[in-house]
C-alpha positions in Angstrom: 84.1 90.3 158.5 84.0 94.0 159.4 82.3 96.8 157.6 83.7 100.3 157.6 82.2 103.5 156.0 84.9 105.4 154.2 84.0 108.8 152.8 80.4 107.8 152.9 80.9 104.4 151.1 80.6 101.1 152.8 83.5 98.7 152.4 84.0 95.2 153.9 87.2 93.6 155.1 87.9 90.0 156.1 89.4 90.9 159.4 90.2 94.0 161.5 92.8 96.2 160.0 95.0 99.1 161.3 94.8 102.6 159.8 98.2 102.0 158.2 96.9 98.8 156.5 93.8 100.8 155.3 96.1 103.5 153.8 98.0 100.8 151.9 94.7 99.2 150.8 93.5 102.6 149.4 96.9 103.1 147.7 97.5 106.3 149.6 100.9 105.3 151.1 103.3 108.2 150.9 100.6 110.9 150.3 99.8 113.7 152.6 96.5 112.6 154.2 94.4 113.2 157.3 92.1 110.6 158.7 89.1 111.2 160.9 87.7 108.1 162.8 84.2 108.5 164.3 84.6 112.3 164.4 88.1 112.4 165.9 91.3 113.0 164.0 93.8 110.1 164.2 97.3 111.3 164.8 99.8 110.1 162.2 101.9 108.6 165.0 99.1 106.3 165.9 98.2 105.0 162.4 99.9 101.6 163.0 98.4 101.2 166.5 94.8 102.2 165.7 92.8 99.0 164.8 89.6 99.7 163.0 86.4 98.1 164.3 83.1 97.1 162.7 80.9 100.1 162.1 83.7 102.7 162.2 83.0 105.9 160.2 86.1 107.2 158.5 86.8 110.4 156.5 90.0 110.3 154.5 91.2 113.7 153.1 94.2 113.9 150.7 96.1 117.2 150.7 96.3 118.7 147.2 98.9 121.3 146.4 98.3 124.1 144.0 98.0 127.8 143.6 
């Protein structure tokens, strides 16, 4: 069991997951997002390779269009 803090809220997962799997879990697939892991931006090209670990602090920002 791993615990992640996502946008200030603790969430638990049965096993380690990748950033891509987290995006699917949060139903954000296909949206324009930016993810910060422990203070560093995760490049989109590394979403599938980055495996999240117990205690990671994540900020997920969804781009919103408008004017």
